[in-house]
C-alpha positions in Angstrom: 0.8 6.8 12.4 -2.4 5.4 13.8 -2.7 3.7 17.1 -3.6 0.0 17.2 -6.8 0.7 18.9 -8.1 2.8 15.9 -10.0 1.2 13.1 -8.6 1.8 9.6 -10.4 4.2 7.5 -12.1 2.9 4.3 -9.6 4.7 2.0 -6.7 3.1 3.9 -8.2 -0.4 3.5 -8.8 0.3 -0.2 -5.3 1.5 -0.8 -3.8 -1.6 0.9 -6.2 -3.9 -1.1 -5.1 -2.2 -4.3 -1.5 -2.5 -3.5 -2.1 -6.2 -3.0 -3.8 -6.4 -6.4 -0.9 -4.6 -8.0 1.5 -7.1 -6.3 -0.3 -10.0 -7.8 -0.5 -8.5 -11.3 3.3 -7.8 -11.1 4.2 -11.1 -9.5 5.8 -9.2 -6.6 6.0 -10.6 -3.0 5.6 -8.4 0.2 9.4 -8.9 0.8 10.4 -7.7 -2.7 8.1 -4.7 -2.6 9.4 -3.9 0.9 12.9 -4.1 -0.3 12.2 -2.0 -3.4 10.9 0.9 -1.1 13.4 0.4 1.7 11.4 -1.1 4.6 11.3 -4.5 6.2 8.9 -7.2 5.1 7.4 -7.1 8.5 6.7 -3.5 8.2 5.2 -4.0 4.8 2.9 -6.6 6.4 1.7 -4.2 9.0 0.9 -1.6 6.4 -1.0 -4.1 4.2 -2.9 -5.4 7.2 -3.8 -1.7 8.2 -1.9 -1.8 11.5 0.1 1.2 10.1 -0.7 4.0 7.6 1.4 4.5 4.5 2.9 8.1 4.3 2.9 9.9 1.0 6.4 9.2 0.1 5.9 5.5 0.5 2.8 5.7 -1.7 4.9 7.5 -4.4 7.7 4.8 -4.1 5.2 2.0 -4.2 3.4 3.5 -7.3 6.7 3.8 -9.1 7.5 0.2 -8.5 4.2 -0.6 -10.4 4.9 1.9 -13.1 2.2 4.2 -11.9 2.0 7.7 -10.4 0.8 8.1 -6.9 -2.3 9.7 -8.3 -3.0 6.6 -10.5 -2.5 4.2 -7.6 -4.8 6.3 -5.3 -7.5 6.6 -8.0 -7.5 2.9 -8.5 -7.8 2.4 -4.7 -10.6 5.0 -4.6 -12.6 3.1 -7.3 -12.9 0.3 -4.8 -15.0 2.6 -2.5 -17.7 3.1 -5.1 
C-alpha cells in the first residue's frame, strides 16, 4: 500500500479511471461494487481516488463483476496511457 505522500503512478490512475468507466457502463455504484468484492464503500472511494492501491486479488474480483478477466481490465486501463 502506498503512503499518502506518494503520488499515484500513471497506471494506477488509469486503472481507477477504467473501473469508474466500467461502473458507469454497468450502472454500478461505488457501494455496490465495494459490496461485491467485500470491502467498504469508503475503502472503494480511497482506491478510486488513488489514496490506496488495488491488490491483484481485488483487480481479479472487480474484473469478474464486469464480466472481464483481470488482463482485459488492465489492458483497457493501459490503453488510456497511449
